[in-house]
C-alpha positions in Angstrom: 0.2 3.8 -28.5 -2.5 1.5 -27.1 -5.7 1.4 -29.0 -8.5 3.4 -27.8 -12.0 1.8 -26.1 -15.6 2.9 -27.7 -17.9 3.4 -25.2 -20.7 3.9 -27.6 -20.0 6.9 -29.9 -16.8 7.9 -27.5 -12.6 7.2 -27.9 -11.0 6.7 -24.2 -7.2 6.8 -24.8 -5.7 5.4 -21.4 -2.4 8.0 -20.7 0.3 6.3 -18.5 2.2 9.3 -17.4 3.7 6.6 -14.2 5.8 4.1 -13.4 5.7 5.7 -9.3 6.7 4.4 -6.1 4.6 4.8 -2.4 4.7 3.1 0.1 2.7 0.1 0.2 1.7 -0.2 4.1 -0.6 3.7 2.8 -2.1 2.0 -0.3 -3.5 -0.9 2.1 -4.5 1.3 5.2 -5.5 -1.0 8.0 -5.1 -4.2 5.4 -2.3 -6.7 6.8 0.4 -6.7 4.8 0.0 -10.3 4.3 -2.8 -10.3 2.9 -2.3 -7.8 0.1 1.4 -8.3 -0.6 0.2 -11.6 -2.2 -1.6 -9.3 -5.1 0.5 -6.0 -5.1 4.5 -7.1 -4.4 6.3 -4.6 -2.7 10.4 -3.7 -3.7 12.8 -3.9 -0.7 12.1 -0.2 0.9 7.8 -1.2 1.3 7.5 0.4 -2.7 4.4 -0.6 -5.1 5.2 0.5 -9.0 1.9 2.5 -9.6 0.1 3.9 -13.1 -0.2 7.7 -13.4 -3.2 6.5 -15.5 -5.5 9.6 -16.8 -7.9 9.1 -19.6 -8.3 11.4 -22.7 -12.4 11.7 -23.6 -13.1 12.5 -27.5 -16.8 12.3 -27.7 -18.7 15.2 -30.2 -15.1 17.4 -31.9 -14.2 18.1 -28.0 -11.0 16.5 -26.2 -11.6 16.5 -22.0 -8.9 15.1 -20.2 -9.7 13.2 -17.3 -6.5 14.0 -14.0 -3.4 15.8 -15.1 -0.8 12.8 -13.5 2.7 13.6 -11.7 4.4 15.6 -14.2 7.8 15.8 -13.7 8.8 19.1 -11.7 10.3 17.3 -8.8 13.7 17.9 -6.7 15.6 15.6 -6.6 14.8 14.5 -3.1 11.0 14.4 -3.9 12.2 11.7 -7.8 13.8 9.0 -5.0 11.2 9.2 -2.7 8.3 8.2 -5.6 11.2 6.8 -7.9 10.0 9.0 -10.8 12.1 8.1 -13.9 12.8 11.2 -16.0 13.2 8.9 -18.8 10.0 7.5 -19.0 7.1 8.4 -21.5 5.0 11.1 -19.5 1.3 12.6 -20.3 2.5 14.6 -22.5 4.4 12.2 -24.7 1.4 10.0 -24.9 -0.5 13.0 -26.4 1.7 13.4 -29.1 2.1 10.1 -30.1 -2.0 10.1 -30.9 -0.8 13.5 -33.1 -1.9 16.1 -30.4 -0.4 18.3 -27.9 -1.5 20.8 -25.5 -3.2 23.3 -27.3 -5.7 20.2 -28.7 -7.6 19.5 -24.9 -10.4 21.2 -25.0 -11.4 20.9 -21.2 -9.4 19.2 -18.2 -11.6 17.3 -15.3 -8.9 17.4 -11.9 -11.4 14.0 -10.2 -8.8 16.0 -7.1 -5.7 17.8 -6.4 -3.1 15.9 -4.7 0.0 15.7 -6.9 -0.2 12.7 -8.9 -3.6 13.1 -10.6 -2.5 16.7 -11.6 0.8 17.1 -12.0 0.7 17.9 -15.5 -1.9 21.1 -14.9 0.7 23.6 -15.1 4.7 23.6 -15.7 7.6 26.2 -14.9 7.6 29.8 -17.4 10.8 30.1 -16.8 10.5 32.7 -14.8 10.4 31.5 -10.9 6.5 31.3 -11.3 4.6 28.3 -13.1 1.6 28.6 -15.7 -0.8 26.2 -17.5 0.4 23.4 -19.5 -3.6 23.3 -21.5 -3.6 27.2 -23.1 -6.8 26.2 -24.2 -8.9 24.1 -21.7 -10.8 25.1 -19.2 -10.4 23.0 -15.5 -12.8 22.1 -13.6 -12.0 21.4 -9.6 -15.1 20.8 -6.8 -15.3 23.7 -4.8 -15.1 21.7 -1.9 -11.5 20.6 -3.1 -10.1 23.5 -4.4 -10.8 25.1 -0.5 -8.8 21.8 1.2 -6.1 22.4 -0.9 -5.6 25.6 0.0 -6.3 24.8 4.1 -2.8 23.9 5.5 -4.1 22.7 8.6 -6.7 20.1 6.7 -5.7 16.1 7.7 -4.3 15.7 3.4 -2.5 18.8 3.2 1.0 17.5 2.5 -0.5 15.7 -1.4 -1.4 19.8 -2.0 1.0 21.3 -4.0 -0.3 25.2 -5.1 2.5 25.6 -8.1 0.1 23.1 -9.7 -3.0 24.9 -9.8 -3.0 28.3 -8.5 -1.3 29.1 -12.0 -5.2 27.8 -12.8 -6.9 30.9 -11.4 -4.5 33.4 -12.0 -5.1 32.5 -16.1 -8.7 32.5 -15.8 -9.2 29.2 -16.6 -11.1 27.6 -13.4 -14.5 26.7 -12.8 -14.5 25.7 -9.5 -18.2 23.3 -9.3 -20.7 24.6 -6.8 -22.3 21.3 -4.8 -24.0 18.6 -6.4 -23.9 15.3 -6.5 -24.0 15.1 -9.4 -22.5 17.0 -12.7 -23.7 16.5 -16.7 -20.6 18.7 -18.4 -22.3 17.3 -22.3 -20.4 14.5 -24.8 -22.0 11.9 -22.5 -19.8 12.8 -19.5 -20.8 13.7 -15.5 -19.1 14.1 -13.1 -20.5 12.6 -9.5 -19.5 14.3 -6.3 -18.3 11.4 -3.5 -16.3 12.4 -1.3 -14.6 9.8 1.2 -10.9 9.9 -0.3 -11.3 14.1 0.3 -13.8 16.4 0.2 -14.6 17.4 -2.9 -13.5 14.1 -4.6 -14.7 13.0 -8.3 -16.2 10.0 -9.8 -16.9 10.7 -14.1 -19.2 9.0 -16.3 -19.3 8.3 -19.4 -23.0 7.2 -21.4 -23.3 7.0 -25.2 -25.5 4.7 -26.5 -26.4 2.1 -24.4 -23.4 2.3 -22.9 -22.0 2.9 -19.9 -18.2 3.0 -18.1 -17.3 4.7 -15.1 -13.8 6.1 -13.6 -13.5 6.0 -10.0 -10.5 8.1 -9.8 -9.0 7.6 -5.6 -12.2 5.2 -4.4 -10.6 2.3 -6.0 -7.0 3.0 -7.4 -5.9 -0.3 -8.1 -8.0 -3.4 -9.3 -6.9 -5.5 -5.1 -9.3 -2.4 -4.3 -12.1 -3.6 -5.1 -12.7 -5.4 -1.7 -14.5 -3.1 -0.3 -13.3 -3.2 3.2 -9.4 -2.7 1.4 -8.9 1.3 1.9 -5.9 3.2 1.4 -4.6 5.1 4.3 -5.1 8.3 2.3 -8.9 8.0 2.0 -9.8 10.6 4.8 -13.4 9.8 5.1 -12.9 6.4 5.1 -16.9 4.8 6.8 -18.0 7.4 4.0 -15.3 5.4 1.0 -16.1 2.7 1.9 -20.3 3.0 1.4 -19.8 5.0 -2.0 -17.6 2.1 -3.3 -19.7 -0.5 -2.3 -22.6 1.1 -4.4 -20.7 2.6 -7.1 -18.9 -0.2 -7.9 -22.1 -2.3 -7.8 -24.2 -0.7 -10.2 -21.6 -0.8 -12.6 -21.6 -4.9 -12.1 -25.6 -4.9 -12.3 -24.8 -2.9 -15.7 -22.5 -4.2 -17.3 -19.9 -1.6 -16.6 -16.7 -0.6 -17.6 -14.3 0.7 -14.8 -11.6 2.8 -15.2 -8.7 2.4 -12.9 -6.2 5.1 -11.8 -3.5 3.4 -10.4 -3.4 -0.3 -12.4 -0.7 -0.8 -14.1 -1.9 -4.3 -15.7 -4.2 -3.8 -17.9 -6.5 -0.7 -16.4 -10.1 -0.9 -17.9 -11.9 -3.9 -16.1 -15.1 -5.4 -15.5 -16.7 -6.2 -12.4 -17.6 -10.2 -12.4 -19.6 -12.0 -9.8 -17.6 -14.6 -8.6 -19.6 -17.0 -5.7 -19.4 -14.3 -3.4 -15.8 -11.9 -4.8 -16.2 -9.6 -6.9 -13.4 -9.8 -9.0 -12.5 -6.8 -12.4 -11.6 -8.8 -15.2 -9.5 -7.1 -17.9 -11.1 -5.7 -20.6 -9.4 -5.7 -23.9 -9.7 -1.7 -26.7 -11.9 -2.1 -28.5 -15.1 -3.1 -26.2 -18.4 -1.9 -25.2 -20.0 -2.5 -22.0 -23.7 -2.3 -22.5 -26.5 -1.0 -19.7 -29.1 -3.5 -18.5 -31.9 -0.4 -17.4 -32.4 2.1 -16.3 -32.8 1.0 -12.9 -29.3 0.2 -12.8 -27.7 3.7 -13.6 -30.2 4.8 -11.0 -28.3 2.1 -8.4 -24.9 5.0 -8.7 -26.9 8.0 -8.2 -25.8 9.6 -4.6 -28.8 11.7 -3.5 
């Protein structure tokens, strides 16, 4: 198990539930392949390898899991399409390597309900249904995301599978976040309603002992998406996604924050660095703490 990052007193552990494969064109939308393929190579079927990074946050005696990976509850056809390797270590394996089991998780923050972010929220119950994987955890989702996940006419309906999240409500383990755009969740964790990718998409922020970090979820899934106009075809509201990504990456650059990426396979903890006119995301080593500059830099991330 890779060592933890520290944001002040908060431990951050990367738990990769991948790899899986997605079409390169879907990941970069209208950006020409001749540009993005220099940084993100594809296979003969135009698929690129993706991590499925979840993050375990340990703070104030509580364990919060941000996103729940791809899961392994897939039929053979889906496994082939997405290149799911049944022998690869899973999110639960990664937790086990830390000496933790599903019952040790107190809270799960789901940035949105696409299948690659909530795959382990439930597991088959042996009777043809599903049950929550983390029996003691409250699961947090934004109301807009919950509503869209249950709209069969929604443009993004193909990315939602109700077996992965409806059992949370039935078990009384679901908390819907209403309004926003910001939610103070305690233990140095804050959620931000960003929109852009989906209406109820959430980013997450950490602040502790003068250090700060941000997780952009699918606003910036790969390091290559640091470029403002490099958006995915999955972004349902691309103009909004561009504007919010610009604002949050700008705040991270100004404040020297750590940035955690959901689908980057190669060292997904990054630091924004400006080189000439270009913004890079340089890899961070475990244990690094990133300082905030001042309150004004933190305020730059406000979405109000």
